[in-house]
VODREN-322887 format. One record per residue (C-alpha): residue in one letter; x, y, z. Coordinates in nm, 4 decimals, padded with zeros to 6 digits. Example, Ala and Ser with C-alpha at 12.3 -4.5 7.8 and 13.67 -1.06 7.14 Angstrom:
# residues 2
+---+----------+----------+----------+
| r |     east |    north |       up |
+---+----------+----------+----------+
| A |  01.2300 | -00.4500 |  00.7800 |
| S |  01.3670 | -00.1060 |  00.7140 |
+---+----------+----------+----------+
//
This chain:
# residues 432
+---+----------+----------+----------+
| r |     east |    north |       up |
+---+----------+----------+----------+
| X | -00.3028 |  02.9364 | -02.4380 |
| X | -00.2559 |  02.8990 | -02.0662 |
| X | -00.3002 |  02.5425 | -01.9425 |
| X | -00.5986 |  02.4785 | -01.7172 |
| X | -00.4983 |  02.1912 | -01.4868 |
| X | -00.7646 |  02.0092 | -01.2858 |
| X | -00.6369 |  01.8383 | -00.9711 |
| X | -00.8588 |  01.5554 | -00.8484 |
| X | -00.8337 |  01.4674 | -00.4785 |
| X | -00.8077 |  01.6454 | -00.1446 |
| X | -00.5340 |  01.4773 |  00.0604 |
| X | -00.1760 |  01.5569 |  00.1527 |
| X | -00.0532 |  01.4051 | -00.1718 |
| X | -00.2756 |  01.6387 | -00.3695 |
| X | -00.1656 |  01.9405 | -00.1650 |
| X |  00.1921 |  01.8505 | -00.2630 |
| X |  00.0889 |  01.8280 | -00.6289 |
| X | -00.0836 |  02.1674 | -00.6033 |
| X |  00.2318 |  02.3222 | -00.4605 |
| X |  00.4387 |  02.1664 | -00.7389 |
| X |  00.2174 |  02.3498 | -00.9887 |
| X |  00.1793 |  02.6735 | -00.7907 |
| X |  00.4664 |  02.8579 | -00.9578 |
| X |  00.4081 |  02.7170 | -01.3062 |
| X |  00.2265 |  02.8894 | -01.5904 |
| X | -00.0827 |  02.6763 | -01.5314 |
| X | -00.4120 |  02.7899 | -01.3881 |
| X | -00.5073 |  02.5335 | -01.1248 |
| X | -00.8550 |  02.4052 | -01.0455 |
| X | -00.9345 |  02.1352 | -00.7921 |
| X | -01.2120 |  01.9036 | -00.6833 |
| X | -01.2441 |  01.6627 | -00.3925 |
| X | -01.4945 |  01.5216 | -00.1466 |
| X | -01.3430 |  01.7352 |  00.1317 |
| X | -01.2326 |  02.0951 |  00.1127 |
| X | -00.8580 |  02.0928 |  00.1662 |
| X | -00.7677 |  02.4477 |  00.2781 |
| X | -00.4120 |  02.4240 |  00.1453 |
| X | -00.5269 |  02.3308 | -00.2028 |
| X | -00.8132 |  02.5826 | -00.1950 |
| X | -00.5694 |  02.8686 | -00.1339 |
| X | -00.3612 |  02.7745 | -00.4362 |
| X | -00.6392 |  02.6868 | -00.6798 |
| X | -00.8368 |  02.9400 | -00.8786 |
| X | -01.1462 |  02.7433 | -00.7859 |
| X | -01.2215 |  02.4455 | -00.5599 |
| X | -01.5308 |  02.2306 | -00.6123 |
| X | -01.6571 |  01.9820 | -00.3547 |
| X | -01.7828 |  01.6687 | -00.5290 |
| X | -01.7576 |  01.2902 | -00.5180 |
| X | -01.4418 |  01.2141 | -00.7147 |
| X | -01.5356 |  00.8486 | -00.7756 |
| X | -01.8228 |  00.9706 | -00.9935 |
| X | -01.6782 |  00.9980 | -01.3464 |
| X | -01.9687 |  01.2002 | -01.4825 |
| X | -01.9453 |  01.4637 | -01.2063 |
| X | -01.5699 |  01.4967 | -01.2539 |
| X | -01.6034 |  01.5329 | -01.6313 |
| X | -01.8801 |  01.7913 | -01.5941 |
| X | -01.6616 |  01.9999 | -01.3661 |
| X | -01.3559 |  01.9565 | -01.5895 |
| X | -01.5526 |  02.0815 | -01.8881 |
| X | -01.6937 |  02.3733 | -01.6904 |
| X | -01.3413 |  02.5048 | -01.6185 |
| X | -01.2084 |  02.4252 | -01.9685 |
| X | -00.9519 |  02.1823 | -01.8262 |
| X | -00.6732 |  02.0945 | -02.0694 |
| X | -00.5011 |  01.8492 | -01.8330 |
| X | -00.6301 |  01.6539 | -01.5344 |
| X | -00.4120 |  01.5006 | -01.2638 |
| X | -00.5789 |  01.2141 | -01.0780 |
| X | -00.4346 |  01.1968 | -00.7270 |
| X | -00.5964 |  00.9098 | -00.5307 |
| X | -00.6467 |  00.5471 | -00.6301 |
| X | -01.0253 |  00.5285 | -00.5846 |
| X | -01.1069 |  00.7574 | -00.8823 |
| X | -00.8669 |  00.5516 | -01.0972 |
| X | -01.0521 |  00.2341 | -01.0021 |
| X | -01.3810 |  00.4101 | -01.0798 |
| X | -01.2663 |  00.4891 | -01.4351 |
| X | -01.2318 |  00.8659 | -01.3988 |
| X | -00.9268 |  00.8766 | -01.6293 |
| X | -01.1186 |  00.6829 | -01.8946 |
| X | -01.4149 |  00.9215 | -01.8720 |
| X | -01.1924 |  01.2275 | -01.9014 |
| X | -01.0164 |  01.0821 | -02.2048 |
| X | -01.3512 |  01.0043 | -02.3674 |
| X | -01.4419 |  01.3696 | -02.3155 |
| X | -01.1194 |  01.4807 | -02.4865 |
| X | -00.9385 |  01.5875 | -02.1675 |
| X | -00.5905 |  01.4497 | -02.1109 |
| X | -00.5651 |  01.2648 | -01.7798 |
| X | -00.2291 |  01.2086 | -01.6127 |
| X | -00.3232 |  00.8862 | -01.4428 |
| X | -00.3724 |  00.5342 | -01.5791 |
| X | -00.6957 |  00.4062 | -01.7251 |
| X | -00.9053 |  00.1651 | -01.5220 |
| X | -00.7455 | -00.1451 | -01.6734 |
| X | -00.3884 | -00.0286 | -01.6136 |
| X | -00.4760 |  00.0885 | -01.2625 |
| X | -00.5405 | -00.2756 | -01.1769 |
| X | -00.1657 | -00.2940 | -01.1113 |
| X | -00.2733 | -00.1407 | -00.7776 |
| X | -00.6448 | -00.1983 | -00.7408 |
| X | -00.6369 | -00.5768 | -00.7885 |
| X | -00.3586 | -00.7502 | -00.5958 |
| X | -00.4300 | -01.0862 | -00.7616 |
| X | -00.4000 | -00.9272 | -01.1054 |
| X | -00.0797 | -00.7547 | -00.9951 |
| X |  00.0918 | -01.0809 | -00.9022 |
| X | -00.0325 | -01.2680 | -01.2101 |
| X |  00.0810 | -00.9781 | -01.4276 |
| X |  00.4306 | -00.9946 | -01.2820 |
| X |  00.4443 | -01.3704 | -01.3176 |
| X |  00.3135 | -01.3824 | -01.6747 |
| X |  00.5428 | -01.1002 | -01.7905 |
| X |  00.8464 | -01.2320 | -01.6024 |
| X |  00.8849 | -00.9095 | -01.4067 |
| X |  01.1621 | -00.9751 | -01.1526 |
| X |  01.1068 | -00.9410 | -00.7800 |
| X |  00.7779 | -01.1318 | -00.7533 |
| X |  00.7420 | -01.3438 | -00.4365 |
| X |  00.5739 | -01.6843 | -00.4284 |
| X |  00.1973 | -01.6419 | -00.4060 |
| X | -00.1413 | -01.8114 | -00.4371 |
| X | -00.4854 | -01.6571 | -00.4892 |
| X | -00.7997 | -01.7836 | -00.3136 |
| X | -01.1715 | -01.7174 | -00.3345 |
| X | -01.2386 | -02.0167 | -00.1046 |
| X | -01.1486 | -01.8982 |  00.2452 |
| X | -01.1377 | -02.2499 |  00.3889 |
| X | -00.8848 | -02.3457 |  00.1225 |
| X | -00.6813 | -02.0383 |  00.2130 |
| X | -00.6723 | -02.1466 |  00.5778 |
| X | -00.5626 | -02.4957 |  00.4741 |
| X | -00.2829 | -02.3393 |  00.2697 |
| X | -00.1613 | -02.1526 |  00.5788 |
| X | -00.1530 | -02.4808 |  00.7717 |
| X |  00.0474 | -02.6537 |  00.4996 |
| X |  00.2884 | -02.3711 |  00.4147 |
| X |  00.6444 | -02.3988 |  00.5413 |
| X |  00.7058 | -02.0446 |  00.6642 |
| X |  00.5177 | -01.7226 |  00.7279 |
| X |  00.2715 | -01.5661 |  00.4861 |
| X |  00.1243 | -01.2247 |  00.4130 |
| X | -00.2543 | -01.2005 |  00.3844 |
| X | -00.3635 | -00.9465 |  00.1227 |
| X | -00.7199 | -00.8627 |  00.0242 |
| X | -00.7209 | -00.8205 | -00.3529 |
| X | -00.8944 | -00.4809 | -00.3540 |
| X | -00.8204 | -00.1370 | -00.2077 |
| X | -00.7983 | -00.1165 |  00.1707 |
| X | -00.6161 |  00.2132 |  00.2245 |
| X | -00.3022 |  00.0385 |  00.3474 |
| X | -00.4876 | -00.1163 |  00.6418 |
| X | -00.6048 | -00.4581 |  00.5168 |
| X | -00.2762 | -00.6480 |  00.5015 |
| X | -00.1885 | -00.8854 |  00.7857 |
| X |  00.1585 | -01.0377 |  00.8263 |
| X |  00.1786 | -01.3762 |  00.9948 |
| X |  00.4768 | -01.3960 |  01.2275 |
| X |  00.4747 | -01.0194 |  01.2771 |
| X |  00.1290 | -00.8693 |  01.3246 |
| X | -00.0682 | -01.1899 |  01.3806 |
| X | -00.0140 | -01.5565 |  01.4558 |
| X | -00.1170 | -01.8207 |  01.2029 |
| X | -00.4345 | -01.8880 |  01.4014 |
| X | -00.5167 | -01.5175 |  01.4229 |
| X | -00.4552 | -01.4902 |  01.0506 |
| X | -00.6993 | -01.7688 |  00.9784 |
| X | -00.9572 | -01.6053 |  01.2068 |
| X | -00.9078 | -01.2783 |  01.0172 |
| X | -00.9715 | -01.4564 |  00.6864 |
| X | -01.2820 | -01.6393 |  00.8127 |
| X | -01.4315 | -01.3289 |  00.9725 |
| X | -01.3639 | -01.0969 |  00.6781 |
| X | -01.6081 | -01.0267 |  00.3974 |
| X | -01.3416 | -01.0328 |  00.1256 |
| X | -01.4336 | -01.2158 | -00.1945 |
| X | -01.0731 | -01.2994 | -00.2783 |
| X | -00.7376 | -01.2848 | -00.1068 |
| X | -00.3745 | -01.3342 | -00.1993 |
| X | -00.1415 | -01.5327 |  00.0242 |
| X |  00.2246 | -01.4687 | -00.0477 |
| X |  00.5570 | -01.5426 |  00.1137 |
| X |  00.6616 | -01.3025 |  00.3859 |
| X |  00.9613 | -01.0980 |  00.2743 |
| X |  01.2220 | -01.0112 |  00.5364 |
| X |  01.4135 | -00.6865 |  00.4997 |
| X |  01.3599 | -00.3119 |  00.4842 |
| X |  01.0871 | -00.1500 |  00.2780 |
| X |  01.1463 |  00.1436 |  00.0454 |
| X |  00.9655 |  00.3152 | -00.2391 |
| X |  01.0757 |  00.4389 | -00.5801 |
| X |  00.8213 |  00.6491 | -00.7714 |
| X |  00.8376 |  00.6758 | -01.1501 |
| X |  00.6862 |  00.9383 | -01.3808 |
| X |  00.5633 |  00.7406 | -01.6835 |
| X |  00.4340 |  00.8366 | -02.0289 |
| X |  00.4879 |  00.7576 | -02.3954 |
| X |  00.6812 |  00.4397 | -02.3169 |
| X |  00.9349 |  00.6299 | -02.1058 |
| X |  00.9854 |  00.6759 | -01.7347 |
| X |  01.1862 |  00.8939 | -01.4984 |
| X |  01.2479 |  00.7953 | -01.1374 |
| X |  01.2653 |  00.9896 | -00.8108 |
| X |  01.4883 |  00.9309 | -00.5061 |
| X |  01.3994 |  00.6411 | -00.2780 |
| X |  01.1716 |  00.7079 |  00.0205 |
| X |  01.0930 |  00.5014 |  00.3286 |
| X |  00.7399 |  00.5171 |  00.4684 |
| X |  00.6426 |  00.4124 |  00.8222 |
| X |  00.3150 |  00.2188 |  00.8160 |
| X |  00.2828 |  00.1275 |  01.1817 |
| X |  00.0772 |  00.3627 |  01.3968 |
| X |  00.3068 |  00.3846 |  01.6968 |
| X |  00.6702 |  00.4550 |  01.7695 |
| X |  00.9150 |  00.1689 |  01.7437 |
| X |  00.7174 |  00.0251 |  01.4493 |
| X |  00.4419 | -00.0966 |  01.6801 |
| X |  00.0658 | -00.1049 |  01.6394 |
| X | -00.1675 | -00.1538 |  01.3426 |
| X | -00.0890 | -00.0607 |  00.9841 |
| X | -00.1970 |  00.2825 |  00.8634 |
| X | -00.1964 |  00.4728 |  00.5365 |
| X |  00.1488 |  00.5971 |  00.6415 |
| X |  00.2546 |  00.7929 |  00.9506 |
| X |  00.5459 |  00.9661 |  00.7819 |
| X |  00.8515 |  00.9120 |  00.5683 |
| X |  01.2021 |  01.0273 |  00.4891 |
| X |  01.4425 |  01.0524 |  00.1975 |
| X |  01.8155 |  01.1210 |  00.1801 |
| X |  02.0097 |  01.3795 | -00.0192 |
| X |  02.0909 |  01.1032 | -00.2702 |
| X |  01.8811 |  00.8557 | -00.4691 |
| X |  01.9560 |  00.5883 | -00.2092 |
| X |  01.8522 |  00.5612 |  00.1536 |
| X |  02.1203 |  00.5044 |  00.4215 |
| X |  02.0633 |  00.1273 |  00.4272 |
| X |  02.0824 |  00.0943 |  00.0467 |
| X |  02.3617 |  00.0714 | -00.2090 |
| X |  02.3703 |  00.2188 | -00.5597 |
| X |  02.3100 | -00.1331 | -00.6906 |
| X |  01.9975 | -00.1738 | -00.4754 |
| X |  01.8466 |  00.1413 | -00.6247 |
| X |  01.9436 |  00.0392 | -00.9788 |
| X |  01.7891 | -00.3059 | -00.9290 |
| X |  01.4625 | -00.1461 | -00.8182 |
| X |  01.4664 |  00.0802 | -01.1241 |
| X |  01.5219 | -00.2265 | -01.3447 |
| X |  01.2060 | -00.3828 | -01.1982 |
| X |  01.0135 | -00.0630 | -01.2742 |
| X |  01.1520 | -00.0667 | -01.6286 |
| X |  01.0335 | -00.4239 | -01.6849 |
| X |  00.6901 | -00.3314 | -01.5485 |
| X |  00.6572 | -00.0217 | -01.7691 |
| X |  00.7615 | -00.2259 | -02.0739 |
| X |  00.4974 | -00.4879 | -01.9968 |
| X |  00.2235 | -00.2298 | -01.9361 |
| X |  00.3016 | -00.0702 | -02.2764 |
| X |  00.0655 |  00.2310 | -02.2750 |
| X |  00.0744 |  00.3214 | -01.9059 |
| X |  00.0843 |  00.6872 | -01.8091 |
| X |  00.0906 |  00.8586 | -01.4737 |
| X |  00.2867 |  00.7666 | -01.1649 |
| X |  00.4008 |  00.4108 | -01.1049 |
| X |  00.4938 |  00.3628 | -00.7411 |
| X |  00.7084 |  00.0612 | -00.6665 |
| X |  00.7139 | -00.0475 | -00.3046 |
| X |  01.0065 | -00.2798 | -00.2472 |
| X |  01.1490 | -00.4955 |  00.0269 |
| X |  01.5264 | -00.4920 |  00.0359 |
| X |  01.6032 | -00.8548 |  00.1197 |
| X |  01.9284 | -01.0474 |  00.1465 |
| X |  01.8868 | -01.1269 | -00.2249 |
| X |  01.8080 | -00.7694 | -00.3278 |
| X |  01.4830 | -00.5781 | -00.3902 |
| X |  01.1553 | -00.7709 | -00.4080 |
| X |  00.8176 | -00.6160 | -00.4909 |
| X |  00.5804 | -00.5667 | -00.1995 |
| X |  00.3257 | -00.3960 | -00.4255 |
| X |  00.2755 | -00.1434 | -00.7014 |
| X |  00.0578 |  00.1654 | -00.6739 |
| X | -00.0802 |  00.3590 | -00.9689 |
| X | -00.0276 |  00.7086 | -00.8247 |
| X |  00.2009 |  00.9129 | -00.6029 |
| X |  00.2419 |  00.7768 | -00.2537 |
| X |  00.0957 |  00.9576 |  00.0416 |
| X |  00.3146 |  01.0624 |  00.2264 |
| X |  00.5916 |  00.9946 | -00.0293 |
| X |  00.4701 |  01.2720 | -00.2608 |
| X |  00.5561 |  01.5164 |  00.0158 |
| X |  00.9160 |  01.3945 |  00.0141 |
| X |  00.9507 |  01.3904 | -00.3635 |
| X |  00.7708 |  01.6939 | -00.5046 |
| X |  00.9191 |  01.9625 | -00.2751 |
| X |  01.2711 |  01.8773 | -00.3977 |
| X |  01.1711 |  01.8384 | -00.7649 |
| X |  01.3406 |  02.1262 | -00.9470 |
| X |  01.2001 |  02.0374 | -01.2899 |
| X |  00.8693 |  02.2122 | -01.3611 |
| X |  00.6007 |  01.9471 | -01.3045 |
| X |  00.3878 |  02.1187 | -01.5682 |
| X |  00.6584 |  02.0357 | -01.8257 |
| X |  00.6188 |  01.6681 | -01.7345 |
| X |  00.2418 |  01.6887 | -01.7795 |
| X |  00.2511 |  01.8671 | -02.1155 |
| X |  00.5192 |  01.6328 | -02.2521 |
| X |  00.3074 |  01.3342 | -02.1477 |
| X |  00.0030 |  01.4825 | -02.3186 |
| X |  00.1795 |  01.5902 | -02.6360 |
| X |  00.3658 |  01.2639 | -02.6921 |
| X |  00.7048 |  01.4267 | -02.6359 |
| X |  01.0034 |  01.2832 | -02.4531 |
| X |  00.9699 |  01.3341 | -02.0796 |
| X |  01.2106 |  01.5961 | -01.9457 |
| X |  01.5003 |  01.4842 | -01.7311 |
| X |  01.4069 |  01.5190 | -01.3658 |
| X |  01.6333 |  01.7279 | -01.1476 |
| X |  01.6022 |  01.6920 | -00.7709 |
| X |  01.7685 |  01.9119 | -00.5120 |
| X |  02.0377 |  01.7223 | -00.3223 |
| X |  01.8527 |  01.7555 |  00.0045 |
| X |  01.7002 |  01.5177 |  00.2562 |
| X |  01.3362 |  01.5314 |  00.3649 |
| X |  01.1462 |  01.4124 |  00.6714 |
| X |  00.7663 |  01.4051 |  00.6771 |
| X |  00.5639 |  01.3528 |  00.9956 |
| X |  00.1877 |  01.3105 |  00.9844 |
| X | -00.0501 |  01.4314 |  01.2533 |
| X | -00.3588 |  01.2098 |  01.2758 |
| X | -00.6820 |  01.1987 |  01.4774 |
| X | -00.6706 |  01.0279 |  01.8157 |
| X | -00.7582 |  00.6605 |  01.7753 |
| X | -00.6367 |  00.6419 |  01.4149 |
| X | -00.6504 |  00.4029 |  01.2311 |
| X | -00.8854 |  00.1658 |  01.4178 |
| X | -01.1168 |  00.4115 |  01.5976 |
| X | -01.0365 |  00.7597 |  01.4680 |
| X | -01.2154 |  01.0507 |  01.6301 |
| X | -01.3579 |  01.2646 |  01.3502 |
| X | -01.5102 |  01.6104 |  01.3808 |
| X | -01.2485 |  01.7642 |  01.6086 |
| X | -01.1499 |  02.1205 |  01.5334 |
| X | -00.7890 |  02.1478 |  01.4184 |
| X | -00.5994 |  02.4516 |  01.5432 |
| X | -00.2798 |  02.4897 |  01.3455 |
| X | -00.0561 |  02.7922 |  01.3893 |
| X |  00.0868 |  02.7967 |  01.0392 |
| X |  00.3112 |  03.0924 |  01.1155 |
| X |  00.4863 |  02.8857 |  01.3829 |
| X |  00.5801 |  02.6062 |  01.1437 |
| X |  00.9139 |  02.7790 |  01.0854 |
| X |  01.1196 |  02.6326 |  00.8033 |
| X |  00.8928 |  02.3276 |  00.7664 |
| X |  00.6366 |  02.2895 |  00.4923 |
| X |  00.2814 |  02.2192 |  00.6089 |
| X |  00.0522 |  02.0003 |  00.4009 |
| X | -00.3151 |  01.9625 |  00.4830 |
| X | -00.4568 |  01.6168 |  00.4213 |
| X | -00.7939 |  01.4657 |  00.5132 |
| X | -00.9442 |  01.7645 |  00.6858 |
| X | -01.2540 |  01.9588 |  00.5986 |
| X | -01.2565 |  02.3396 |  00.5951 |
| X | -01.5884 |  02.4849 |  00.7099 |
| X | -01.7005 |  02.8416 |  00.7720 |
| X | -01.5910 |  02.8287 |  01.1363 |
| X | -01.2634 |  02.6411 |  01.0964 |
| X | -01.0863 |  02.3205 |  00.9948 |
| X | -01.2083 |  01.9820 |  01.1210 |
| X | -01.0669 |  01.6302 |  01.1277 |
| X | -01.2129 |  01.3452 |  00.9254 |
| X | -01.1436 |  00.9779 |  00.9991 |
| X | -00.8075 |  00.9861 |  00.8213 |
| X | -00.4764 |  01.1739 |  00.8513 |
| X | -00.5042 |  01.5442 |  00.9263 |
| X | -00.1889 |  01.7286 |  00.8222 |
| X |  00.1827 |  01.6734 |  00.7744 |
| X |  00.4944 |  01.8753 |  00.8409 |
| X |  00.7984 |  01.8294 |  00.6204 |
| X |  01.1526 |  01.9328 |  00.6998 |
| X |  01.3993 |  01.9802 |  00.4137 |
| X |  01.7742 |  02.0109 |  00.4768 |
| X |  02.1165 |  01.8824 |  00.3779 |
| X |  02.0870 |  01.5753 |  00.6023 |
| X |  01.8130 |  01.3516 |  00.7406 |
| X |  01.8928 |  01.4561 |  01.0972 |
| X |  01.8675 |  01.8270 |  01.0133 |
| X |  01.5409 |  01.7728 |  00.8252 |
| X |  01.4032 |  01.5730 |  01.1187 |
| X |  01.4814 |  01.8552 |  01.3589 |
| X |  01.2971 |  02.1042 |  01.1367 |
| X |  00.9892 |  01.8803 |  01.1179 |
| X |  00.9943 |  01.8071 |  01.4913 |
| X |  01.0314 |  02.1722 |  01.5885 |
| X |  00.7373 |  02.2567 |  01.3627 |
| X |  00.5223 |  01.9891 |  01.5279 |
| X |  00.5880 |  02.1410 |  01.8669 |
| X |  00.4828 |  02.4809 |  01.7371 |
| X |  00.1833 |  02.3674 |  01.5330 |
| X |  00.0063 |  02.1997 |  01.8218 |
| X | -00.1185 |  01.8429 |  01.8515 |
| X | -00.3885 |  01.8592 |  02.1185 |
| X | -00.6217 |  01.5618 |  02.0719 |
| X | -00.4075 |  01.4321 |  01.7873 |
| X | -00.1358 |  01.1696 |  01.7451 |
| X |  00.2061 |  01.1703 |  01.5766 |
| X |  00.5036 |  00.9351 |  01.5472 |
| X |  00.7947 |  01.1432 |  01.6696 |
| X |  01.0592 |  00.8784 |  01.5939 |
| X |  01.0416 |  00.9068 |  01.2131 |
| X |  01.3753 |  01.0263 |  01.0775 |
| X |  01.5525 |  01.0176 |  01.4148 |
| X |  01.9089 |  00.8889 |  01.4083 |
| X |  01.8499 |  00.5808 |  01.6246 |
| X |  01.5628 |  00.4564 |  01.4084 |
| X |  01.7571 |  00.5156 |  01.0856 |
| X |  02.0521 |  00.3273 |  01.2371 |
| X |  01.8211 |  00.0359 |  01.3189 |
| X |  01.7358 |  00.0152 |  00.9492 |
| X |  02.1051 |  00.0083 |  00.8577 |
| X |  02.1802 | -00.2557 |  01.1202 |
| X |  01.8861 | -00.4677 |  01.0056 |
| X |  02.0030 | -00.4761 |  00.6441 |
| X |  02.3611 | -00.5468 |  00.7518 |
| X |  02.2334 | -00.8312 |  00.9678 |
| X |  02.0289 | -01.0013 |  00.6968 |
| X |  02.3166 | -00.9617 |  00.4521 |
| X |  02.5754 | -01.0746 |  00.7021 |
| X |  02.7680 | -00.7529 |  00.6546 |
| X |  02.9296 | -00.4903 |  00.8740 |
| X |  02.9045 | -00.1293 |  00.7540 |
+---+----------+----------+----------+
//
């Protein structure tokens, strides 16, 4: 019987998942709150629905005789969509609501690491009394990171000593409507991500990726969901050693062991410090944009991973092409603080050249494609080196058109990559 795979979600990450399944033996169906034109072209059928409604998702899954569901975004995981699908007898590649707390509840995440002695956990305290949190900032010897405990789309974290002063941080806490926050030590280093495919007590990891959260070039401006990312032709990034990557994988291994029955993607975001990798956070799904770096170079059939996870078999070894990738997102003007939604996106797909184009948070209507309040589309260059991949992505941006939109052109450029290398050498007191 041919597998019927239901893809849940309509962003760039989900477009990358759809492409990873396009040449498999599966018949693909999709549902999301927005009609992603890239996914719609690949899928046999695309249904527009609210993906945080478990009943609606299950009804659609049953209507297309889904045998496997892949849950892309974090919000449906928090809403219990995986649990509802499982209760209906449909295998969901994505953690249940309790396991998804590794992402959806930052206080739980830190306590989980502490209680299970998962390495790489920074010092932290949790507060539901905002005045007490402000007092803690006053008394703490050093800088802190302010983290709301729930989902904020990558935009809720404030770093004292970088994005805000201590006084501005306290004002942010007092003026927010968060019920609980985590204050944790600020980690100094370079961030990177390792994504793991997890099922049946096993995991397989992908090459490291570095995302760029800040909205503007030179790592300036507010945090975003991610303006773009790059990976090298090896497991490690240019500022990492083999040991750094292995240490990050060891942290993932300890986390998978402690979670016991976890399945889906476990995304470890790390800070490479002078002492080695520390955990910035875990996510319970593919990263966005990191999925667009990882899945295009995955040579193993993703469907084989899904069926092995469902059937209780050993996960297949993952083979990745020895190529570098550079992803650059195009976003609405004003993103992320005052994004201008409803603008018509004119993308000349034929002019993208050798780059891969991934639609994200856009909405396809009868008369064209329109922006929402989030990221619009991404262009990904793939080549033997980061610099070659960057050139492919940049050339495609020039051809695709960015009128009324914004992009960080510096992602993947040699001078910015060298800054990362120099930064790590500096904090380690090394010369490379």
